[in-house]
VMD Tcl script that draws the C-alpha trace (Angstrom):
set ca {
  {0.00 0.00 0.00}
  {2.83 2.43 0.82}
  {4.46 1.82 -2.55}
  {1.20 2.58 -4.34}
  {0.77 5.80 -2.37}
  {4.25 7.00 -3.35}
  {3.57 6.06 -6.97}
  {0.34 8.10 -7.00}
  {2.17 11.03 -5.43}
  {4.78 10.93 -8.18}
  {2.17 10.59 -10.92}
  {0.12 13.51 -9.56}
  {3.05 15.82 -8.95}
  {1.38 19.20 -8.66}
  {1.67 22.51 -6.89}
  {-1.30 24.66 -5.84}
  {-0.97 28.35 -4.97}
  {-3.49 31.16 -4.55}
  {-3.12 34.89 -5.05}
  {-3.74 37.59 -3.98}
  {-3.49 36.37 -0.43}
  {-4.88 38.10 1.59}
  {-7.80 39.29 -0.53}
  {-10.79 41.60 0.00}
  {-14.12 40.20 -1.29}
  {-16.06 43.27 -0.10}
  {-13.78 45.43 -2.26}
  {-14.55 43.25 -5.30}
  {-11.38 41.14 -5.22}
  {-11.28 37.42 -5.90}
  {-8.46 35.01 -5.19}
  {-7.10 32.84 -8.00}
  {-6.02 29.25 -7.47}
  {-3.30 28.09 -9.82}
  {-2.14 24.51 -10.24}
  {0.30 22.83 -12.56}
  {0.00 19.10 -12.91}
  {1.85 16.39 -14.77}
  {-1.38 14.42 -15.21}
  {-4.82 15.21 -16.62}
  {-7.48 14.40 -14.03}
  {-10.76 15.62 -12.59}
  {-10.42 17.39 -9.25}
  {-12.43 19.43 -6.77}
  {-11.44 22.50 -4.78}
  {-12.82 22.56 -1.23}
  {-12.76 25.70 0.95}
  {-13.35 25.38 4.72}
  {-13.54 27.82 7.59}
  {-11.44 27.25 10.72}
  {-14.30 25.24 12.26}
  {-13.97 22.76 9.37}
  {-17.32 23.81 7.88}
  {-17.43 23.57 4.10}
  {-17.80 27.07 2.66}
  {-17.47 26.30 -1.05}
  {-16.78 23.42 -3.44}
  {-15.79 23.95 -7.06}
  {-14.69 21.84 -9.99}
  {-10.97 22.21 -10.69}
  {-10.17 19.89 -13.56}
  {-6.46 19.56 -14.15}
  {-4.91 19.36 -17.60}
  {-1.42 17.89 -17.66}
  {1.45 20.11 -18.72}
  {-0.40 23.42 -18.49}
  {-1.23 25.93 -15.76}
  {-4.82 25.46 -14.55}
  {-6.68 28.32 -12.86}
  {-9.94 28.89 -11.04}
  {-11.16 31.72 -8.84}
  {-13.12 32.26 -5.64}
  {-15.04 35.47 -5.01}
  {-15.33 35.00 -1.22}
  {-18.95 33.83 -1.22}
  {-20.21 30.68 0.50}
  {-22.65 28.06 -0.79}
  {-25.51 30.10 0.68}
  {-24.36 33.07 -1.44}
  {-23.21 35.06 1.59}
  {-19.87 36.82 1.76}
  {-17.56 35.07 4.22}
  {-16.26 36.88 7.28}
  {-12.75 38.05 8.07}
  {-10.36 35.28 8.92}
  {-8.27 32.42 7.68}
  {-9.79 29.74 5.47}
  {-8.33 26.40 4.46}
  {-8.42 24.88 1.00}
  {-7.54 21.59 -0.57}
  {-7.61 20.22 -4.10}
  {-8.61 16.56 -4.26}
  {-8.96 14.31 -7.30}
  {-12.19 12.40 -7.79}
  {-10.26 9.26 -6.82}
  {-9.49 10.82 -3.41}
  {-5.82 11.80 -3.91}
  {-4.95 15.18 -2.37}
  {-3.14 17.35 -4.91}
  {-2.50 20.40 -2.74}
  {-3.63 22.42 0.24}
  {-3.11 25.83 1.78}
  {-4.54 28.83 3.62}
  {-6.44 31.89 2.46}
  {-6.65 35.08 4.45}
  {-9.83 37.11 3.95}
  {-9.80 40.79 4.98}
  {-13.09 42.56 4.27}
  {-12.72 46.34 4.17}
}
mol new
graphics top color blue
foreach p $ca { graphics top sphere $p radius 0.5 }
foreach p [lrange $ca 0 end-1] q [lrange $ca 1 end] { graphics top cylinder $p $q radius 0.2 }
display resetview
């Protein structure tokens, strides 16, 4: 099982970043998630608050060999702007392999 896990990690070599970070949704900013992947696969971007509540889920399909981008405008599933604070994100393939994770800082002004 460990060997398979390492193999999947090598196959799905990817890096996920977001910018600007921090960002200001009230001021009309959005944050962009950028990922480069060696493999083409379907993935999802999950955004959580610090209480581990799911704020947003978006498709983030990865095309191998190119830079893939998607954005978040700071709104939750219920179409409400999120509050100030730190949010966590992760990109996960439909097969359950985590591609990347990080933090987003929201500052509403």
